[in-house]
TILO-401940 format. One line per field, with one value per residue (C-alpha): x, y, z. Coordinates in pm, whole numbers, plus 50000, padded with zeros to 5 digits. Each point is the difference from the previous one (the first is absolute). Layout:
BEGIN
px <- (X	...)
py <- (Y	...)
pz <- (Z	...)
! end
This chain:
BEGIN
px <- (09195	49907	49653	49759	49923	50390	50053	49777	50174	50330	49842	49894	50323	50044	50060	50167	50252	50072	50051	50212	50204	50031	50165	50279	50119	49931	50258	50275	49941	49986	50165	49692	50064	49866	49687	49698	49844	49641	49846	50019	49880	50361	50080	50299	50002	50234	49833	50046	50320	49783	49930	50360	50061	49742	50075	50336	49895	49739	50261	50254	49704	49769	50074	50031	49836	49655	50070	50046	49751	49632	49738	49808	49663	50006	49878	50319	50183	49716	50188	50077	49613	49941	50268	49809	49648	50145	50129	49684	49787	50182	50030	49640	49820	49888	50006	50155	50246	50211	49761	49873	50367	50143	50372	49984	50273	49926	49680	49989	49986	49771	49756	50072	49953	49612	49880	50122	49806	49682	49968	49782	49994	49738	50039	50068	50296	49887	50323	50010	50181	50241	50197	50253	50007	50120	49619	49857	50280	49937	49587	50076	50206	49706	49775	49829	49880	50122	49737	50123	49861	50122	50221	49932	50238	49885	50155	50019	49783	49754	49704	49752	49672	50166	50188	49619	49856	50260	49977	49806	49913	50371	50157	50229	50341	50002	50427	50059	50382	50015	50263	49957	50220	50025	49842	50102	49702	49845	49607	49881	49760	49681	50112	50077	49645	49793	50161	49939	49670	49925	50155	49820	49651	50120	50076	49690	49795	50164	50054	50366	50331	50209	50333	50201	50394	50227	50323	50195	50400	50018	49792	50316	50075	49765	50080	49895	49826	49730	49838	49969	49681	50080	49676	49907	49826	49759	49910	49990	50080	50323	50338	50297	50329	50352	50351	50319	50145	49935	49964	50356	50142	50003	49832	50252	49916	49630	49868	49659	49662	49629	49783	49653	49832	49766	49731	49980	49748	50152	50284	50116	49977	50148	50283	50097	49931	50248	50230	49975	49986	50366	50118	49852	50088	50359	50107	49979	50048	50127	50382	50137	50278	49807	49716	50223	50137	49652	49902	50309	49918	49637	50040	50261	49946	50126	50080	49753	50131	50216	49728	49801	50253	50053	49594	50007	50280	49856	49610	50118	50241	49759	49712	50222	50068	49620	49956	49643	50045	49856	50225	49988	49960	50201	50169	50261	49829	49889	49753	50032	49749	50143	49984	49885	49698	50266	50163	50227	50109	50104	50218	50201	50031	50141	50228	50194	50103	50064	49749	49783	49655	49719	49670	49669	49884	50161	49795	49666	49998	50161	50071	50254	50341	50136	50318	50161	50195	50194	50351	50254	49947	50277	49775	49736	50196	50183	49709	49789	50228	49883	49632	50025	50128	49713	49754	50137	49935	49610	49994	50102)
py <- (13233	50251	50044	50216	50240	50033	50092	50307	50099	50018	50126	50283	50024	50290	50364	50094	49704	50026	50383	49928	49752	50296	50207	49800	49960	50346	50029	49826	50176	50379	49941	49949	50396	50070	49782	50076	49699	50083	49668	49784	50110	49846	50158	50232	50117	49743	49801	50155	49929	49799	49715	49942	49979	49783	49760	49968	49982	49729	49793	50035	49923	49782	49618	49961	49674	50147	50317	49846	49715	49984	50202	49793	50158	50081	50337	50077	50041	50038	50299	50219	49961	50106	50267	50138	49973	50228	50212	50080	50004	50331	50141	49957	49931	49659	49678	49705	49713	49764	49749	50295	50078	49756	50083	50011	49996	50399	50123	49802	49730	50043	50152	49665	49788	50229	49933	49636	49969	50211	49923	49766	49985	50253	50208	50372	50246	50360	50221	50417	50109	50110	49699	49755	49816	49646	49991	49858	49713	49927	50026	49781	49747	49863	49995	50323	50302	50375	50258	50347	50339	50259	50267	50349	50210	50302	49937	49604	49868	49731	50072	49861	49985	49791	49793	49919	49926	49731	49775	49703	49690	49863	50271	49826	50251	50390	50125	50320	50161	50313	50195	49871	49884	50141	50368	50048	50079	49916	49911	50234	49891	50107	49763	49700	50069	50017	49681	49858	50058	49925	49641	49959	50053	49793	49722	49991	50015	49745	49778	50002	50051	50264	50055	50315	49949	50236	50024	50205	49967	50401	50095	50177	50191	50284	50372	50318	49832	49802	49781	49630	49858	49635	49793	49751	50273	50089	49648	49674	49770	50137	49860	50197	49871	50177	50014	50132	50057	50378	50068	49866	49999	49618	49888	49695	49871	49911	50063	50120	49880	49961	50104	49841	50115	49780	50246	49912	49709	49656	50096	49677	49828	50262	50031	49623	50018	50272	49762	49738	50169	50151	49654	49879	50326	49828	50317	49768	50286	50340	50066	49904	50282	50224	49949	50083	50291	50159	49928	50167	50335	50050	50341	50081	50217	50049	50355	50159	50342	49853	49900	50359	50188	49816	50008	50385	50050	49757	50111	50385	49889	49845	50259	50241	49841	49984	49626	49945	49839	49939	50035	49694	49969	49695	49699	50082	50044	50290	49948	50247	50056	49863	50341	49718	49782	49658	50061	49652	50234	50272	49745	49883	50393	50024	49756	50193	50225	49720	50063	49652	50034	49731	50030	50043	49729	49751	50142	50003	50336	50095	50386	50017	49906	49888	50138	49864	50253	49750	50071	50266	50365	50069	49749	50267	50281	49898	49868	50304	50149	49687	50044	50319	49904	49691	50297	50215	49700	50001	50388	49966)
pz <- (88227	50211	50169	49783	50285	50102	49593	50054	50315	49806	49710	50205	50237	50215	49835	50298	49973	49695	49985	50283	49801	49723	50278	50043	49609	49994	50291	49811	49678	50206	50335	50294	50048	49668	50040	50165	50090	50208	49924	50338	50313	50166	50330	49937	50334	50223	50314	50321	50160	50299	49729	49967	50331	50061	49750	50146	50358	49915	49816	50258	50337	49826	49936	49678	49979	50122	49796	49678	50043	49924	50205	50218	49814	49661	50098	50195	50309	50274	50201	49647	49947	50337	49989	49653	50163	50279	49821	49764	50318	50112	49653	49920	50331	49829	50224	49833	50105	49875	49889	49781	49772	49768	49862	49609	49746	49969	49879	49658	50196	50268	49697	49842	50352	50059	49633	50005	50309	49896	49622	49841	49579	49923	50253	49948	50092	50002	50006	49906	49716	49996	50198	50018	49704	50175	50145	49676	50052	50310	49914	49697	50255	50134	49745	50150	49698	50068	49966	49943	50146	49742	50127	50119	49833	50193	50372	49924	50257	50010	49747	50280	49730	49789	50240	50166	49661	49952	50300	49940	50177	49872	50181	50272	50019	49954	49997	50075	49980	50221	49952	49701	49729	49739	50099	50352	50108	50322	50051	50177	50323	49854	49717	50193	50222	49696	49868	50282	50092	49539	50104	50358	49785	49726	50222	50166	49643	49862	50310	49909	50203	49811	50126	49938	49980	50096	49867	50175	49865	50007	50304	50199	49685	50042	49986	50138	50258	49836	50172	49897	50115	50153	49816	50247	50205	49742	49875	50170	49706	49944	49961	49967	49847	50105	49853	50151	49631	50005	50379	50062	49659	50005	49660	49944	50328	49916	50358	50130	50154	49909	50308	50033	50248	50227	49893	49608	49929	50012	50195	50167	49687	49792	50209	49989	49581	49997	50193	49746	49702	50126	49988	49692	49826	50026	50250	50326	50227	49944	50024	50357	50073	49861	50196	50272	49899	49919	50358	50108	49749	50040	50134	49756	49623	49719	49959	49787	49993	49712	49766	50111	49875	49669	49954	50070	49720	49734	50090	49935	49740	49759	50071	49930	49657	49960	50076	50160	50319	50349	50313	50182	50383	50038	49832	49768	49652	49773	49768	49721	49699	49666	49771	49749	49987	49980	50266	49900	49766	50174	50233	49680	49940	50320	49957	49715	50318	50177	50259	50069	50086	50054	49818	50173	49829	50236	50290	49777	49961	49626	49910	50292	50109	50315	50150	50331	50127	50254	49866	50032	50064	49691	49790	50056	49956	49665	49825	50027	49688	49784	50122	49861	49695	50008	50058	49676	49783	50109	49957	49605)
! end
């Protein structure tokens, strides 16, 4: 018998993954070119050439016993962590050192490490809907309580009045994701300043520490010159979780890091706790080869012009067909209003045209659907006639 907690998790297993598997099934039936799978945020842009070059050079030049062995610290190689810190300092005017960086098994691993380090049973985690649904699982892993802030469907900036009202003495973590999955919205500097001010006031009111966890796998994917604020500059108790899954197109390699600044409350204990959590959660240390690879590729970037072309084509195409959606400023998702209240029924209708999209309920925002446009440009173009047929069905 599996645990009761896992029974619930299995029953509510990811709609995104289920849709991806459905895409594989349909591709076998109709051919991959006739299936328009917008379900999974799996980058379709190859990793920069420098990544392959770095892998080859590291394998040829490094001592294999050392390279493939455990790192001295669960936090990762010191030289890698120092290089990451210096890169951040150069880009954002921060003052991090190696000890502020913990290399992690992607952003998901990093979030689990920091949740494990911070949460006691019953502690509250606040998330702004729509949000990545796995946050619920990560919170539940450590017997925390998820508190949702309802979505602002006008511009998808956080509802700060509701946020202020829902902070309690049990609030331990506030998690933000910008550029956002699933909307593609970037939280403005004004939003971040107001959010930080509210959190500072609530800390004083309750005599507690509230940590702002910034989940940043899409930081480098921002369009039209949009600036993504670096949150440690606005609020002392900020922890950053980063992943190279999207910025270097390495989702399967599971490599990222946590930033725990000295300014954060109990930073020394928190850094130590993250180190231990990395071990006891079973990660032990982040993949060693990939640590070395990202050190060699800190200045490399994925060519986001590919995603930008997809963004413009899909957004304009759907708008022309009468669908309502906000234009994404970052990431590679389009969040579209369902033409009917039950967006799950709309997702089912889309499947008749071999279009696979994810219901907004998976992101705590019913009535909307998410499309991941990190697909081939041909998929975007060829899908639009099928979207036209789908749209016509709802005009009848």
